[in-house]
C-alpha positions in Angstrom: 16.0 6.9 -13.4 17.8 6.6 -10.1 18.5 10.3 -10.1 14.7 11.0 -10.6 13.9 8.6 -7.7 16.4 10.3 -5.4 15.1 13.7 -6.4 11.5 12.7 -5.6 12.4 11.3 -2.2 14.3 14.5 -1.4 11.2 16.5 -2.3 9.2 14.5 0.2 11.6 14.7 3.1 9.6 17.4 5.0 6.1 16.3 4.0 3.5 14.8 6.3 3.0 11.8 3.9 6.7 10.8 4.3 6.6 11.1 8.0 3.3 9.1 8.2 4.8 6.3 6.0 7.6 6.0 8.5 5.6 6.5 11.7 2.6 4.4 10.6 4.0 1.1 11.9 4.5 2.7 15.4 1.0 4.2 15.3 -0.3 0.8 14.4 1.5 -0.9 17.4 0.3 1.8 19.8 -3.3 1.5 18.7 -3.1 -2.3 18.9 -1.6 -2.2 22.4 -4.4 0.2 23.6 -7.1 -2.1 22.2 -5.6 -5.6 22.6 -3.0 -5.5 25.4 -0.7 -8.5 25.3 -2.1 -9.6 21.9 -0.7 -6.5 20.3 1.1 -8.3 17.6 -2.0 -10.1 16.3 -4.0 -6.9 16.4 -1.3 -4.9 14.8 -1.2 -7.0 11.6 -5.0 -6.8 11.3 -5.1 -3.0 11.8 -2.2 -2.7 9.4 -3.7 -4.3 6.3 -7.3 -3.2 7.0 -6.8 0.5 7.7 -3.4 1.9 8.3 -1.6 0.6 5.2 -4.4 1.8 2.8 -4.2 5.2 4.4 -0.4 5.4 4.1 -0.4 4.3 0.5 -3.2 6.8 -0.4 -1.5 9.7 1.4 2.0 9.1 -0.2 0.7 8.4 -3.7 -1.8 11.3 -3.8 0.6 13.9 -2.4 3.2 12.9 -4.9 1.2 14.3 -7.8 -0.9 17.0 -6.0 2.4 18.7 -5.0 3.3 19.1 -8.7 -0.2 20.4 -9.6 0.1 23.2 -7.1 3.0 24.6 -9.1 1.3 24.1 -12.4 3.7 21.3 -13.3 6.5 23.8 -13.6 9.0 21.6 -11.8 8.4 19.0 -14.5 8.1 21.2 -17.6 11.5 22.6 -17.1 13.2 19.2 -17.2 14.6 17.7 -20.4 13.3 14.3 -19.4 10.4 12.4 -20.9 7.1 12.7 -18.9 6.6 9.0 -18.8 10.0 8.5 -17.3 9.3 11.2 -14.7 6.0 9.4 -13.8 7.8 6.1 -13.4 10.4 7.8 -11.2 7.6 9.2 -9.0 5.9 5.8 -8.7 9.2 4.1 -7.9 9.8 6.6 -5.0 6.4 5.7 -3.5 7.1 2.0 -4.1 10.3 2.4 -1.9 8.3 4.1 0.8 5.7 1.4 0.7 8.4 -1.3 1.0 10.1 0.4 3.9 6.8 0.9 5.7 5.9 -2.7 5.5 9.4 -3.8 6.6 9.2 -1.5 9.6 5.9 -2.9 10.6 7.2 -6.4 10.4 10.3 -5.6 12.5 8.3 -3.7 15.1 5.5 -6.3 15.3 8.1 -9.2 15.6 10.0 -7.4 18.3 6.9 -6.6 20.3 5.7 -10.2 19.9 8.7 -11.5 21.8 7.9 -9.4 24.8 4.2 -10.0 24.8 2.5 -12.8 22.8 4.0 -14.3 19.6 0.8 -14.9 17.6 2.4 -14.8 14.2 5.8 -16.3 13.5 8.6 -14.0 12.2 8.7 -15.9 8.9 4.9 -15.8 8.4 4.9 -12.1 9.4 7.6 -11.3 6.8 5.9 -13.2 4.0 2.6 -11.5 4.9 4.1 -8.0 4.8 5.9 -8.6 1.5 2.7 -10.0 0.0 0.9 -6.8 1.1 3.7 -4.8 -0.5 3.4 -6.6 -3.8 -0.4 -6.6 -4.0 -0.5 -2.9 -3.3 1.9 -2.0 -6.2 -0.9 -1.4 -8.7 -2.6 1.1 -6.4 0.3 3.5 -6.4 0.0 4.8 -10.0 -3.8 4.3 -9.9 -4.1 6.7 -6.9 -1.6 9.1 -8.4 -3.6 9.3 -11.6 -6.9 9.6 -9.6 -5.3 12.6 -7.7 -4.4 14.2 -11.0 -8.0 14.2 -12.0 -10.0 14.3 -8.7 -7.7 16.1 -6.3 -6.1 15.1 -3.0 -9.0 14.6 -0.5 -11.5 12.9 -2.8 -8.8 10.5 -4.0 -7.7 9.6 -0.4 -11.3 9.0 0.7 -12.1 7.0 -2.4 -9.0 4.8 -1.9 -9.7 4.2 1.7 -13.3 3.4 1.1 -12.5 1.0 -1.8 -9.9 -0.9 0.3 -11.9 -1.2 3.4 -15.2 -2.1 1.8 -13.6 -4.5 -0.6 -11.7 -6.2 2.2 -14.7 -6.5 4.4 -17.1 -7.7 1.7 -15.0 -9.5 -0.9 -11.8 -10.7 0.7 -13.4 -14.0 1.9 -15.7 -14.4 -1.1 -15.0 -16.9 -3.9 -14.8 -14.1 -6.4 -12.1 -12.1 -4.6 -9.7 -12.5 -7.5 -11.9 -10.3 -9.6 -11.6 -7.4 -7.1 -7.9 -6.3 -6.8 -8.8 -4.2 -3.8 -9.9 -7.3 -1.9 -6.7 -9.4 -2.7 -4.4 -8.0 0.0 -6.6 -8.9 2.9 -7.3 -12.4 1.5 -3.7 -13.3 0.5 -2.4 -12.8 4.0 -5.0 -15.0 5.7 -2.9 -18.2 5.8 0.1 -16.3 7.2 -1.5 -14.0 9.8 -4.1 -16.8 10.5 -7.0 -14.4 11.0 -10.3 -13.4 9.4 -10.5 -9.9 7.9 -12.3 -8.8 11.1 -9.4 -9.9 13.2 -10.9 -13.1 14.6 -8.4 -16.0 14.6 -9.1 -18.6 11.9 -10.6 -21.9 12.9 -8.6 -25.1 12.5 -9.3 -26.5 9.0 -10.6 -23.2 7.7 -10.3 -23.0 3.8 -8.7 -19.6 4.4 -5.6 -21.3 5.7 -5.0 -22.8 2.3 -2.1 -21.2 0.4 -3.2 -22.6 -2.9 -4.8 -19.3 -4.0 -1.8 -17.2 -3.1 0.1 -17.6 -6.5 -2.9 -16.8 -8.7 -3.8 -13.8 -6.4 -0.2 -12.6 -6.6 -0.2 -13.0 -10.4 -3.4 -11.0 -10.8 -2.0 -8.2 -8.7 1.3 -8.1 -10.5 -0.4 -8.1 -13.9 -2.6 -5.3 -12.7 0.4 -3.4 -11.6 2.1 -3.8 -15.0 -1.0 -2.6 -16.9 -1.7 0.3 -14.6 1.9 1.4 -14.5 2.1 1.4 -18.3 -1.3 3.1 -19.0 -0.9 5.7 -16.3 2.6 6.7 -17.6 1.1 7.2 -21.1 -1.8 9.3 -19.8 0.5 11.4 -17.7 2.9 12.0 -20.6 -0.1 13.0 -22.8 -1.3 15.4 -20.1 2.2 16.8 -19.6 2.5 17.6 -23.3 -0.8 19.5 -23.1 0.8 21.8 -20.3 3.7 22.7 -22.6 
């Protein structure tokens, strides 16, 4: 499996999606500085989970499978490896990129906060970024599978719209646990201490409570387990049809 993951990462080394995943944190900080000045750290975390991270996840995940479709799956068909194992290796490669991207955002935002305004503590920032990483895991195979059926651009647009609309409408609603797309924006509220629209939370706000964090994380991880398993089987079935 590790060989498959390394191979997939090597295939991506010259792609725009890989470059964007690495540069996205810097783009976020630049945008936040232009819009918020000394409150760049606070603004960066908001732009990150509301817009930039969904875009990075969609681009990396969709390009992973669309690249294979352009060659008629020939790079896969010639391998003596089970299709479901190849699928898991591809998703693992995107998982690594997603983790690195979130970690880079935390490092950059923390460093910038010390020279401007520290609005989110380093520990809260790290916890928030790792929660975003974990609650986005299920979207990786979901987006890849969608790209296999719908193509690159429709999948990216669908993913962006689903994340942004669900975050804006459902993240602060009582029923947010039933909408996995809304969970990332809600689960970071007590750590970033802001509403989804970027306004600081009021003292005593119910959104500051961390009691809903464990169930929200459990729902996201169960969703990831189910989507990973189902998508691997569907990809394996489709791969056999190409043979």
